C-alpha positions as semicolon CSV with decimal commas, in nm:
position;residue;x (nm);y (nm);z (nm)
1;X;0,019;0,008;0,003
2;X;0,264;0,255;0,057
3;X;0,429;0,152;-0,208
4;X;0,132;0,193;-0,421
5;X;0,075;0,539;-0,281
6;X;0,419;0,616;-0,287
7;X;0,389;0,527;-0,665
8;X;0,109;0,737;-0,752
9;X;0,304;1,009;-0,575
10;X;0,565;1,018;-0,740
11;X;0,361;0,979;-1,067
12;X;0,139;1,235;-1,032
13;X;0,464;1,505;-0,911
14;X;0,596;1,359;-1,217
15;X;0,274;1,472;-1,404
16;X;0,256;1,795;-1,190
17;X;0,705;1,956;-1,268
18;X;0,616;1,820;-1,656
19;X;0,280;2,065;-1,676
20;X;0,499;2,320;-1,458
21;X;0,799;2,348;-1,741
22;X;0,604;2,310;-2,014
23;X;0,403;2,615;-1,911
24;X;0,721;2,744;-1,832
25;X;0,828;2,667;-2,167
26;X;0,497;2,859;-2,260
27;X;0,555;3,153;-2,083
28;X;0,943;3,166;-2,110
29;X;0,887;3,183;-2,527
30;X;0,651;3,432;-2,502
31;X;0,865;3,696;-2,364
32;X;1,134;3,574;-2,536
33;X;0,934;3,609;-2,836
34;X;0,761;3,976;-2,703
35;X;1,112;4,092;-2,635
36;X;1,251;4,021;-2,956
37;X;0,912;4,066;-3,235
38;X;1,026;4,218;-3,542
39;X;1,157;4,564;-3,445
40;X;0,875;4,826;-3,627
41;X;0,981;4,954;-3,984
42;X;1,105;5,255;-4,113
43;X;0,877;5,461;-4,347
44;X;0,898;5,368;-4,674
45;X;0,960;5,688;-4,874
46;X;1,214;5,806;-4,591
47;X;1,406;6,060;-4,758
48;X;1,833;5,991;-4,580
49;X;2,057;6,329;-4,582
50;X;2,411;6,351;-4,529
51;X;2,659;6,652;-4,565
52;X;3,020;6,595;-4,660
53;X;3,002;6,920;-4,936
54;X;3,129;7,175;-4,677
55;X;3,477;7,282;-4,672
56;X;3,664;7,126;-4,357
57;X;3,767;7,451;-4,107
58;X;4,070;7,263;-4,000
59;X;4,477;7,199;-4,119
60;X;4,580;6,957;-4,306
61;X;4,967;7,144;-4,169
62;X;4,859;7,063;-3,802
63;X;5,087;6,830;-3,647
64;X;4,982;6,623;-3,355
65;X;5,162;6,621;-2,995
66;X;5,286;6,865;-2,720
67;X;5,121;6,968;-2,345
68;X;4,854;7,261;-2,340
69;X;4,850;7,416;-2,012
70;X;4,549;7,627;-1,957
71;X;4,357;7,718;-1,625
72;X;4,071;7,795;-1,441
73;X;3,976;8,029;-1,129
74;X;3,860;7,740;-0,903
75;X;3,817;7,366;-0,890
76;X;3,542;7,147;-1,027
77;X;3,280;7,104;-0,766
78;X;3,157;6,731;-0,952
79;X;3,294;6,563;-1,272
80;X;2,926;6,473;-1,315
81;X;2,781;6,573;-1,589
82;X;2,369;6,657;-1,452
83;X;2,235;6,727;-1,138
84;X;2,341;6,907;-0,820
85;X;2,708;7,201;-0,880
86;X;2,702;7,032;-1,264
87;X;2,683;7,351;-1,418
88;X;3,021;7,523;-1,341
89;X;3,230;7,623;-1,575
90;X;3,452;7,336;-1,584
91;X;3,145;7,130;-1,695
92;X;3,267;7,296;-2,074
93;X;3,535;7,054;-2,078
94;X;3,256;6,818;-2,049
95;X;3,042;6,864;-2,315
96;X;3,304;6,911;-2,513
97;X;3,410;6,570;-2,517
98;X;3,068;6,442;-2,581
99;X;2,951;6,483;-2,880
100;X;2,635;6,518;-3,097
101;X;2,398;6,351;-3,289
102;X;2,459;6,623;-3,600
103;X;2,699;6,990;-3,544
104;X;2,643;7,298;-3,676
105;X;2,919;7,416;-3,955
106;X;3,113;7,640;-3,728
107;X;3,104;7,890;-4,110
108;X;2,810;7,742;-4,290
109;X;2,578;7,624;-4,055
110;X;2,490;7,359;-4,202
111;X;2,422;7,059;-4,001
112;X;2,693;6,825;-4,026
113;X;2,715;6,456;-3,889
114;X;2,866;6,374;-3,614
115;X;2,780;6,061;-3,441
116;X;2,537;6,051;-3,694
117;X;2,650;5,940;-4,058
118;X;2,282;6,011;-4,194
119;X;1,954;6,189;-4,128
120;X;1,598;6,211;-4,264
121;X;1,243;6,364;-4,133
122;X;0,925;6,258;-4,107
123;X;0,637;6,406;-4,226
124;X;0,465;6,477;-3,894
125;X;0,709;6,743;-3,862
126;X;0,860;6,648;-3,528
127;X;1,041;6,318;-3,601
128;X;1,385;6,278;-3,693
129;X;1,534;5,963;-3,800
130;X;1,892;5,859;-3,759
131;X;2,166;5,652;-3,923
132;X;2,465;5,623;-3,622
133;X;2,717;5,601;-3,686
134;X;2,912;5,184;-3,646
135;X;3,259;5,376;-3,584
136;X;3,169;5,580;-3,279
137;X;3,276;5,441;-2,953
138;X;3,283;5,529;-2,608
139;X;3,632;5,561;-2,412
140;X;3,651;5,210;-2,272
141;X;3,612;5,094;-2,669
142;X;3,186;4,960;-2,586
143;X;3,040;5,092;-2,929
144;X;2,786;5,345;-2,939
145;X;2,512;5,209;-3,030
146;X;2,101;5,259;-2,960
147;X;2,071;5,161;-2,643
148;X;2,315;5,415;-2,577
149;X;1,997;5,650;-2,696
150;X;1,760;5,484;-2,553
151;X;1,893;5,462;-2,224
152;X;1,952;5,877;-2,204
153;X;1,572;5,895;-2,239
154;X;1,555;5,626;-1,841
155;X;1,884;5,822;-1,703
156;X;1,721;6,262;-1,746
157;X;1,353;6,128;-1,682
158;X;1,501;5,970;-1,359
159;X;1,465;6,170;-0,989
160;X;1,812;6,009;-0,909
161;X;1,990;6,233;-1,100
162;X;1,820;6,585;-0,944
163;X;1,867;6,788;-1,288
164;X;1,486;6,933;-1,261
165;X;1,591;7,076;-1,643
166;X;1,740;6,779;-1,784
167;X;1,431;6,580;-1,670
168;X;1,152;6,854;-1,786
169;X;1,340;6,844;-2,145
170;X;1,372;6,464;-2,166
171;X;1,004;6,411;-2,049
172;X;0,788;6,745;-2,248
173;X;0,995;6,814;-2,522
174;X;1,191;6,524;-2,634
175;X;0,860;6,256;-2,565
176;X;1,009;5,939;-2,738
177;X;1,314;5,774;-2,909
178;X;1,269;5,448;-3,133
179;X;1,517;5,226;-3,235
180;X;1,490;5,019;-3,574
181;X;1,856;4,811;-3,548
182;X;2,127;4,896;-3,332
183;X;2,257;5,207;-3,558
184;X;1,938;5,305;-3,641
185;X;1,668;5,547;-3,427
186;X;1,438;5,866;-3,427
187;X;1,380;6,117;-3,210
188;X;1,026;6,262;-3,144
189;X;0,979;6,617;-3,014
190;X;0,608;6,735;-2,877
191;X;0,569;6,987;-3,151
192;X;0,654;7,073;-3,541
193;X;0,998;7,246;-3,572
194;X;1,108;7,424;-3,857
195;X;1,424;7,120;-3,997
196;X;1,709;7,320;-3,875
197;X;1,579;7,385;-3,551
198;X;1,465;7,040;-3,535
199;X;1,817;6,862;-3,572
200;X;1,953;7,115;-3,292
201;X;1,627;7,143;-3,015
202;X;1,527;6,756;-3,034
203;X;1,889;6,622;-3,071
204;X;2,066;6,463;-2,786
205;X;2,372;6,228;-2,632
206;X;2,443;5,920;-2,579
207;X;2,470;5,834;-2,236
208;X;2,702;5,496;-2,151
209;X;2,423;5,292;-1,984
210;X;2,682;5,044;-1,919
211;X;2,924;5,263;-1,697
212;X;2,584;5,399;-1,460
213;X;2,395;5,244;-1,187
214;X;2,065;5,456;-1,110
215;X;1,963;5,446;-0,714
216;X;1,910;5,698;-0,428
217;X;2,285;5,724;-0,423
218;X;2,395;5,848;-0,755
219;X;2,464;6,204;-0,750
220;X;2,692;6,101;-0,477
221;X;2,837;5,800;-0,566
222;X;2,966;5,959;-0,929
223;X;3,050;6,247;-0,800
224;X;3,394;6,201;-0,900
225;X;3,402;5,927;-1,147
226;X;3,521;5,982;-1,446
227;X;3,212;5,867;-1,725
228;X;3,356;5,753;-2,056
229;X;3,275;6,025;-2,373
230;X;3,269;5,975;-2,712
231;X;3,476;6,311;-2,815
232;X;3,916;6,292;-2,820
233;X;3,985;6,373;-2,457
234;X;3,933;6,204;-2,126
235;X;4,051;6,307;-1,797
236;X;4,288;6,101;-1,690
237;X;4,502;6,287;-1,371
238;X;4,342;6,478;-1,138
239;X;4,492;6,664;-0,767
240;X;4,195;6,808;-0,642
241;X;4,198;7,166;-0,552
242;X;4,539;7,219;-0,773
243;X;4,468;7,059;-1,166
244;X;4,293;6,829;-1,408
245;X;4,487;6,725;-1,686
246;X;4,265;6,537;-1,992
247;X;4,499;6,281;-2,230
248;X;4,452;6,269;-2,592
249;X;4,300;5,922;-2,687
250;X;4,530;5,731;-2,937
251;X;4,323;5,517;-3,211
252;X;4,058;5,770;-3,101
253;X;3,781;5,637;-3,376
254;X;3,710;6,059;-3,514
255;X;4,090;6,094;-3,666
256;X;3,954;6,036;-3,992
257;X;3,614;6,173;-3,971
258;X;3,568;6,438;-4,271
259;X;3,515;6,734;-4,027
260;X;3,706;6,611;-3,692
261;X;4,001;6,481;-3,852
262;X;4,371;6,798;-3,794
263;X;4,203;6,890;-3,529
264;X;4,248;6,832;-3,147
265;X;4,607;6,817;-3,151
266;X;4,778;6,808;-2,803
267;X;4,852;6,531;-2,682
268;X;4,788;6,638;-2,326
269;X;4,527;6,952;-2,202
270;X;4,692;7,067;-1,826
271;X;4,362;7,302;-1,668
272;X;4,522;7,450;-1,376
273;X;4,391;7,592;-1,101
274;X;4,476;7,956;-1,061
275;X;4,216;8,074;-0,854
276;X;4,317;8,469;-0,908
277;X;4,351;8,604;-1,305
278;X;4,640;8,879;-1,226
279;X;4,818;8,559;-1,098
280;X;4,727;8,363;-1,363
281;X;4,868;8,691;-1,589
282;X;5,174;8,600;-1,426
283;X;5,205;8,255;-1,491
284;X;5,165;8,315;-1,875
285;X;5,454;8,592;-1,863
286;X;5,704;8,375;-1,787
287;X;5,598;8,097;-2,063
288;X;5,375;7,834;-1,756
289;X;5,050;7,906;-1,954
290;X;5,034;7,842;-2,346
291;X;4,758;8,137;-2,366
292;X;4,577;8,379;-2,139
293;X;4,233;8,557;-2,265
294;X;4,282;8,992;-2,355
295;X;3,873;9,060;-2,350
296;X;3,956;9,289;-2,075
297;X;4,069;9,604;-2,142
298;X;4,294;9,623;-1,895
299;X;4,510;9,313;-2,002
300;X;4,491;9,445;-2,364
301;X;4,572;9,794;-2,278
302;X;4,824;9,787;-1,957
303;X;4,899;9,451;-1,893
304;X;4,969;9,270;-2,254
305;X;5,296;9,502;-2,313
306;X;5,663;9,454;-2,250
307;X;5,972;9,239;-2,390
308;X;5,765;8,948;-2,458
309;X;5,592;9,090;-2,717
310;X;5,852;9,369;-2,808
311;X;6,093;9,089;-2,891
312;X;5,806;8,862;-3,077
313;X;5,787;8,555;-2,857
314;X;5,429;8,656;-2,749
315;X;5,148;8,662;-2,996
316;X;4,863;8,869;-2,985
317;X;4,520;8,807;-3,175
318;X;4,183;9,008;-3,203
319;X;3,950;8,754;-3,400
320;X;3,592;8,916;-3,457
321;X;3,295;8,619;-3,456
322;X;2,930;8,644;-3,524
323;X;2,787;8,382;-3,228
324;X;2,458;8,508;-3,009
325;X;2,602;8,742;-2,731
326;X;2,642;8,568;-2,387
327;X;2,341;8,727;-2,171
328;X;2,570;8,985;-1,971
329;X;2,437;9,139;-1,653
330;X;2,221;9,136;-1,257
331;X;2,003;8,879;-1,238
332;X;1,774;9,061;-0,963
333;X;1,625;8,750;-0,735
334;X;1,182;8,865;-0,754
335;X;1,138;8,651;-0,424
336;X;1,390;8,918;-0,229
337;X;1,069;9,125;-0,072
338;X;1,271;9,412;-0,190
339;X;1,319;9,303;-0,540
340;X;0,913;9,187;-0,591
341;X;0,887;9,535;-0,664
342;X;0,908;9,594;-1,025
343;X;0,947;9,992;-0,901
344;X;1,235;9,859;-0,784
345;X;1,392;9,714;-1,015
346;X;1,318;9,943;-1,240
347;X;1,480;10,231;-1,034
348;X;1,772;9,994;-1,032
349;X;1,824;9,968;-1,402
350;X;1,803;10,396;-1,445
351;X;2,042;10,373;-1,167
352;X;2,287;10,158;-1,329
353;X;2,507;10,317;-1,529
354;X;2,699;10,038;-1,749
355;X;2,770;10,332;-2,032
356;X;2,950;10,508;-1,823
357;X;3,170;10,179;-1,735
358;X;3,247;10,192;-2,080
359;X;3,361;10,478;-2,125
360;X;3,624;10,435;-1,850
361;X;3,701;10,140;-1,716
362;X;3,627;9,974;-2,020
363;X;3,771;10,253;-2,284
364;X;3,545;10,218;-2,479
365;X;3,607;9,848;-2,643
366;X;3,287;9,694;-2,530
367;X;2,925;9,739;-2,642
368;X;2,609;9,814;-2,414
369;X;2,365;9,485;-2,402
370;X;1,995;9,591;-2,528
371;X;1,909;9,242;-2,412
372;X;1,936;8,850;-2,312
373;X;1,845;8,760;-2,676
374;X;2,120;8,915;-2,917
375;X;2,309;8,748;-3,197
376;X;1,997;8,495;-3,271
377;X;1,925;8,725;-3,631
378;X;1,565;8,724;-3,719
379;X;1,487;8,626;-3,338
380;X;1,607;8,875;-3,231
381;X;1,394;9,134;-3,097
382;X;1,550;9,514;-3,230
383;X;1,319;9,734;-3,053
384;X;1,432;9,606;-2,706
385;X;1,639;9,859;-2,589
386;X;1,825;9,855;-2,182
387;X;1,686;10,094;-2,002
388;X;1,922;10,408;-1,933
389;X;2,129;10,548;-1,688
390;X;1,853;10,804;-1,558
391;X;1,852;10,920;-1,165
392;X;1,595;11,134;-1,207
393;X;1,369;10,809;-1,374
394;X;1,472;10,610;-1,050
395;X;1,413;10,844;-0,820
396;X;1,072;10,931;-0,952
397;X;1,027;10,498;-0,905
398;X;1,183;10,489;-0,589
399;X;1,034;10,783;-0,501
400;X;0,676;10,630;-0,553
401;X;0,786;10,192;-0,407
402;X;0,797;10,427;-0,105
403;X;1,144;10,451;-0,026
404;X;1,135;10,833;0,022
405;X;1,349;10,891;0,344
406;X;1,746;10,884;0,364
407;X;1,998;10,827;0,589
408;X;2,292;11,050;0,716
409;X;2,517;10,891;0,412
410;X;2,219;10,983;0,157
411;X;2,040;10,572;0,126
412;X;1,661;10,541;0,100
413;X;1,510;10,364;0,390
414;X;1,155;10,225;0,412
415;X;1,015;10,104;0,762
416;X;1,344;10,145;0,949
417;X;1,533;9,918;0,646
418;X;1,775;10,096;0,425
419;X;1,783;9,993;0,020
420;X;2,114;9,750;0,071
421;X;2,111;9,526;-0,127
422;X;2,430;9,311;-0,245
423;X;2,582;9,198;-0,546
424;X;2,711;8,821;-0,591
425;X;2,952;8,855;-0,857
426;X;3,319;8,587;-0,870
427;X;3,544;8,737;-1,134
428;X;3,798;8,963;-0,961
429;X;3,877;9,167;-1,266
430;X;3,585;9,281;-1,279
431;X;3,626;9,510;-0,918
432;X;3,642;9,817;-1,090
433;X;3,388;9,796;-1,284
434;X;3,120;9,728;-0,998
435;X;3,328;9,986;-0,791
436;X;3,187;10,212;-1,080
437;X;2,786;10,023;-1,085
438;X;2,881;10,093;-0,689
439;X;2,908;10,448;-0,673
440;X;2,710;10,576;-0,928
441;X;2,350;10,383;-0,787
442;X;2,467;10,608;-0,406
443;X;2,350;10,865;-0,614
444;X;2,020;10,741;-0,596
445;X;2,014;10,649;-0,289
446;X;2,120;10,277;-0,353
447;X;2,375;10,113;-0,132
448;X;2,505;9,870;-0,317
449;X;2,747;9,539;-0,110
450;X;2,986;9,328;-0,340
451;X;3,069;9,002;-0,263
452;X;3,320;8,841;-0,452
453;X;3,370;8,482;-0,377
454;X;3,523;8,233;-0,616
455;X;3,310;8,076;-0,897
456;X;3,178;7,763;-0,757
457;X;3,091;7,899;-0,454
458;X;2,900;8,184;-0,653
459;X;2,750;7,970;-0,885
460;X;2,606;7,768;-0,555
461;X;2,496;8,053;-0,415
462;X;2,329;8,181;-0,756
463;X;2,151;7,834;-0,854
464;X;1,968;7,749;-0,484
465;X;1,880;8,139;-0,497
466;X;2,017;8,266;-0,210
467;X;2,134;8,567;-0,390
468;X;2,004;8,940;-0,430
469;X;2,186;9,054;-0,762
470;X;2,399;8,783;-0,982
471;X;2,680;8,992;-1,182
472;X;2,741;8,691;-1,422
473;X;2,665;8,562;-1,816
474;X;2,510;8,246;-1,980
475;X;2,703;8,172;-2,302
476;X;2,468;8,221;-2,592
477;X;2,409;7,907;-2,830
478;X;2,163;7,749;-3,078
479;X;1,957;7,864;-3,337
480;X;1,660;8,079;-3,154
481;X;1,613;8,175;-2,799
482;X;1,556;7,979;-2,542
483;X;1,298;8,163;-2,231
484;X;1,199;7,839;-2,100
485;X;1,432;7,762;-1,830
486;X;1,538;8,076;-1,745
487;X;1,167;8,257;-1,692
488;X;0,914;7,991;-1,679
489;X;0,761;7,968;-1,313
490;X;0,781;7,553;-1,314
491;X;1,126;7,662;-1,262
492;X;1,101;7,966;-1,015
493;X;1,101;7,949;-0,621
494;X;1,319;7,596;-0,618
495;X;1,707;7,542;-0,670
496;X;1,952;7,413;-0,955
497;X;1,726;7,521;-1,225
498;X;1,828;7,865;-1,448
499;X;1,540;8,091;-1,321
500;X;1,763;8,274;-1,114
501;X;1,530;8,548;-1,127
502;X;1,264;8,373;-0,968
503;X;1,026;8,522;-1,250
504;X;0,690;8,398;-1,251
505;X;0,447;8,537;-1,439
506;X;0,077;8,341;-1,610
507;X;0,150;8,603;-1,908
508;X;0,467;8,544;-1,927
509;X;0,419;8,139;-1,907
510;X;0,140;8,144;-2,160
511;X;0,404;8,243;-2,429
512;X;0,689;8,034;-2,358
513;X;0,485;7,765;-2,390
514;X;0,276;7,906;-2,695
515;X;0,677;7,965;-2,819
516;X;0,774;7,584;-2,724
517;X;0,470;7,445;-2,934
518;X;0,525;7,711;-3,254
519;X;0,535;7,521;-3,535
520;X;0,682;7,765;-3,856
521;X;0,921;7,964;-3,853
522;X;0,766;8,297;-3,869
523;X;0,522;8,307;-3,594
524;X;0,786;8,150;-3,292
525;X;1,034;8,461;-3,446
526;X;0,704;8,681;-3,405
527;X;0,690;8,486;-3,010
528;X;1,033;8,585;-2,980
529;X;0,973;8,961;-3,021
530;X;0,685;8,900;-2,803
531;X;0,906;8,733;-2,467
532;X;1,144;8,981;-2,530
533;X;0,957;9,252;-2,473
534;X;0,768;9,110;-2,191
535;X;1,132;8,985;-2,005
536;X;1,192;9,378;-2,060
537;X;0,905;9,486;-1,884
538;X;0,974;9,265;-1,607
539;X;1,238;9,478;-1,548
540;X;1,429;9,117;-1,362
541;X;1,727;9,150;-1,612
542;X;1,968;9,437;-1,673
543;X;2,224;9,354;-1,928
544;X;2,511;9,494;-1,939
545;X;2,799;9,445;-2,227
546;X;2,903;9,273;-2,542
547;X;3,172;9,191;-2,699
548;X;3,171;9,110;-3,061
549;X;3,537;8,920;-3,083
550;X;3,813;8,724;-2,919
551;X;4,169;8,885;-2,739
552;X;4,415;8,647;-2,692
553;X;4,789;8,643;-2,598
554;X;4,971;8,366;-2,678
555;X;5,359;8,202;-2,653
556;X;5,409;8,152;-3,005
557;X;5,482;7,804;-3,062
558;X;5,166;7,712;-3,089
559;X;5,043;7,755;-3,484
560;X;4,724;7,814;-3,614
561;X;4,595;7,764;-3,967
562;X;4,560;8,060;-4,169
563;X;4,190;8,168;-4,161
564;X;4,276;8,187;-3,713
565;X;3,933;8,036;-3,678
566;X;3,598;7,999;-3,762
567;X;3,285;8,211;-3,809
568;X;3,146;8,056;-3,435
569;X;3,462;8,050;-3,243
570;X;3,444;8,230;-2,914
571;X;3,828;8,151;-2,882
572;X;4,077;8,101;-3,097
573;X;4,318;7,874;-2,883
574;X;3,983;7,666;-2,772
575;X;4,130;7,301;-2,737
576;X;3,773;7,098;-2,720
577;X;3,434;7,157;-2,898
578;X;3,282;7,152;-3,204
579;X;3,441;7,426;-3,352
580;X;3,765;7,396;-3,115
581;X;4,092;7,179;-3,128
582;X;4,188;7,419;-3,476
583;X;4,550;7,485;-3,281
584;X;4,871;7,288;-3,328
585;X;5,198;7,294;-3,081
586;X;5,509;7,381;-3,304
587;X;5,747;7,179;-3,051
588;X;6,027;7,274;-3,308
589;X;5,970;7,577;-3,335
590;X;5,885;7,568;-2,929
591;X;6,260;7,518;-2,815
592;X;6,435;7,755;-3,144
593;X;6,161;8,001;-2,898
594;X;6,317;7,836;-2,583
595;X;6,674;7,939;-2,721
596;X;6,618;8,254;-2,840
597;X;6,401;8,292;-2,490
598;X;6,761;8,191;-2,338
599;X;6,986;8,384;-2,581
600;X;6,767;8,728;-2,593
601;X;6,738;8,713;-2,956
602;X;6,458;8,898;-3,113
603;X;6,175;8,770;-3,298
604;X;5,947;8,946;-3,492
605;X;5,682;9,136;-3,303
606;X;5,334;8,969;-3,396
607;X;4,978;9,166;-3,446
608;X;4,719;9,012;-3,572
609;X;4,365;9,188;-3,603
610;X;4,099;8,946;-3,821
611;X;3,773;9,138;-3,964
612;X;3,683;8,882;-4,151
613;X;3,312;8,762;-3,991
614;X;3,287;9,144;-3,860
615;X;2,937;9,274;-3,912
């Protein structure tokens, strides 16, 4: 009995196990079938485009090798590309090595292939198809595939990266990405756009899925990790607070690509931390840095003089470019109780004597910036003009705002509180500018307190919205102005967003949303003009200066192409980025120059002024 029962039990168990196994196989087959279902098909009438016709913008005579030495004034707070504190000045080096799908030719402004070899536009006006370059590789040798773009969406939408702008952009602006095979994708935006803007506004960069582990500890765990990238350089050495050094990748995948070859020539780029700009110039004058920016007039007119120039060892360049202007000026925090009053904001604008700064310490070299959006062609509204220095208007506005009393220093008082406002800035080279601004404002009874911080600390304070007035600039770029990140209320009253004025205006929000949804260029231009007028009326940004050129000094072992730089070059000696990497180090010439210095032998002095792209 027992044996019989036992046998039956074993037999029944075997049947159960067999059924479970069969069900498991069926479920597994169904899952595999769903996972490996045939990929979607590309449209039958797709028309692929590329551009291998525009001229190259680098010199075939360029030589590879050497170490380029430059500087920054503050050490970065993180090596992450996104998340808290990731938007400092050093981030430019990291982003320059994160190549896009398609780039903009720096002279013709036509699209050119980068990580994608071809692109095509869907009839819906908001989808772009891309053929990825199968040669593209991450720093660790892994291929860049469609999955890295799929991961970008997952990564950017994650709350773990603590990056509100990116999370919004990759949720509400870029709404979908489709994989057709390992090297074909489609990116869909929220609304149709003109074709040239589709490529720019709905472009995205890949994210190495094999490198990241997204969880609640991601920000802390990846603060100092070096992410693989697609560009020519990767961080190789770092001493916190002292320097960061990039090494050029041997046999970089982009070396022979039409718009990448002959570029990015130094084998090493050392970025040294020198916290004082005047000390940095001393390093340069001794030959310990290869170049130095001379945009500031006191350096161009006063510092850049003497033997090293007279003997021709160091050259000077003034190169006019044609780029969207950085939005340099004073950003007023509307969450501050005093600055919440629009009349006060207008009064500050009329009490800010920008022209006096231009005429005196800036020696007339700079021009007055009139709005945050100059240099965008049709998109720039020429009717928007900066409020002029006008003490009568400033005084009338402050009286109307209730700041009628004054103390014995002439500072206005309201309810026992002096009209004292802190200006946060991070460049000691701007001290003389701000002293003039401070003195002139006193005539209207406004007491500006100047707060100089190192760049990382200042930017952290500003992004956390703990400032009153920020003296700063955002770099310009792109084919059309960006409004949402700077002025939409969804980015106000919270840290780590670019709405540093905490502007919260429902009418402005409505126009910004309409601009983002507009499909035709004429409609977008009209809305951009309206938005610029509304931002001007808001009065939370006071534009200061624009500079339509770059000026630089360089030791003459550095060599340049005959055309010096490109239409959109922000710097002649930019080491990386879309239009950078055009110069090279001539080691033979370097040895000759060092010998000339030792022998005190003169070379022919060199001053280059290039107006090819001057408007």
